[in-house]
N, C-alpha and C positions, 0 to 999 in steps of 0.2 A: 125640578131645579129651580130656584129662584133666583131672578137678577132685578134688581128697584123693584121691588116688593111686587113682582109679576111672576106668574109662573110662565116659564119657556120653555116647559120640559117637550111640549110638542111640536115648538117650533121649528123650522126647517134652519140650516146652518146661515144661509142667505138672510133670513130674518133675524136670528141671532146677530150677526155683522151690523143688519140695520141698526140694532139698539146701541151699538158701540162695542161689543166683543170681537175680539180678533184673536186667531190663535195660530200656532206653528204646530205642525203635527211632528211626531217621533220620526217617521219615513218621511224625507224632502218631498215637498210638492210644490215644486217650481216648473214652469214652461221653458223646456231645456232649448227649444229652437229660438227663444225670444234671448232677447240680452238682457243683462240684469235691470238695467233703466226699462226696457219695457215693461219686465214683470214687476217694477215696482208704481210703473204708469199705468196699469190695470188697477191697480189698488186705489192709488189715488184719484182716478177718472172714478170709480165707486165711490169713494168719501166726498169727491167733490159733488157728484150728481146726488147724494144722499143728502148732502148740506142746501142745495138749493134745487129749487123748483125744476122738473124734469125738461122744461124747454130751457134753460139758462144754459147759455153757450159756454163751454168750457173753455178759460183762457188758458192758451199754451205758456204763457210766460209763468202762469201761476202753478202749472203742472210740473214745468220743468225744474222750479224752484223747490217744490214739493219732494219730487222726484230726487234732485240732489241731493238735499237736507237729509232726506231718509237713509240714503246710501253712505252719505258720511258720516252719519250719528253710528252706522255699523261698522263701519272702516272699508268700504267697499267703493267710495267714491272714485279710485282709480280703476277700479275694472265696470264702470259705468256701460261699456260699449262691450265687455266679454258677454260671449252667449253662456246663458246659465248651464247649460249642459258641459262647459269644459271648466268651470270652475270647481276648486276641490269641494270634497264632500262640507268640510267645515264651512267653507264661505258660501255653500249652498243655504246652508244652516242659518248665517248671517243676514244671505238675502231674504229669506223667509220672515226673520224678523225684522227688515226693512218694508218688506209687503206687508207687515202687521202694522208698524208705526205709521205707515202712511194712511192708513184708515182712521189715525187719531183717536184709537180707543178709549175707552173708558175702564175695560178689562182687558188685559192682555194675557194669555194663557200660552205659556211655553212648556212644551212636552219635549224633554231631555236636550235643552238649547245647547247644551255645552259638548254634545256628543261628536266627536270628530274635530274638535279646537285643540290647538297646540297650549300649552299652558301660559305664554304670553297672551294669546286669544282669548283664554279665559278670564286672565285679568283686564283684559279691555270689556270684555262682555260682562263682567260684574260691575264696573263703573256703567257702563250703557244700563246696566237694569236699574242702580240708583239713581240713576238721571232720570228714566223712564218713570219710576216707581213717586218721583214729584208730583205727576200730572195722572197718572191712572194707576188702577189697583193690577197688580200681578200676583197671578196664579201659577206657580213654578212648579213641575214635576221634575223632578232630578233626581240622579241615584248617586253624583258626585257630591257626596256628604259636606266634604269641604266648602264645596260653593252654596249647596243650602245653609248651612251654620253662618256662613259669611253674610249670606242676602237675607235669610229669611226674619222677619218678625215674630211670625207665629208658624208652627209647623204641625202637620197632621201626619202622622206615619202610618201607612196601612201596610199589613202582612196577609196573603192570600185574601185579599177582599174585603177584610175587615180593619176597623181602626184598631191600631196597637196601641198608640199614644199621642196625646195632643199636648201643645204647650210651648214655650219658648225654648230658644235654641238651648240655654242652659237647662231646663229642665228636660229636655229631649237626650241631651248627652248624659244627664245623669239616670236615666230610666234604664233600669235590669234589663226590663224586657226588649228594648231596642238595642241595649249593647249587646245583647245574644245574639239578636237577629240581623242586624244591620253595621254595628260598630265596633265589632270583635273586642268581645270586653277579655 
């Protein structure tokens, strides 16, 4: 695996995060006993420590601002004081995205991010992804083909661990193998 002309294959996840890679998982990975704000604060603290000398005193106002901004961007600003374990599954997914955003990533990997979201939440999520893409590269792993076709500039389709097709959304839509395997020709 290469990132910015560097082999990162053997790097542990925390070192990849330090390079500017953030990711969400298909199965949510939030701290259920903490509030949404506290979950994001952990990510903000990590980013602030990475961006400054290890002995730099973290500014509480800056941390609060960054947490609130990340929660607001994903639509969870009004749930900042809610324990993560009590959030609906779709909102836990959005909380993970907020945690990823709080790291100010260069690359944000989103694994099945729309799973558990309602149609209006998916629309909001697509708008969010477009705004994130203005500043970061997004690797979207998604089975919701409507979302993929709407958001992707380039698509790689896998089938049983091998690449089935690569191309633009239009090329993927027109591919007979993709049609048969995923799009229901």
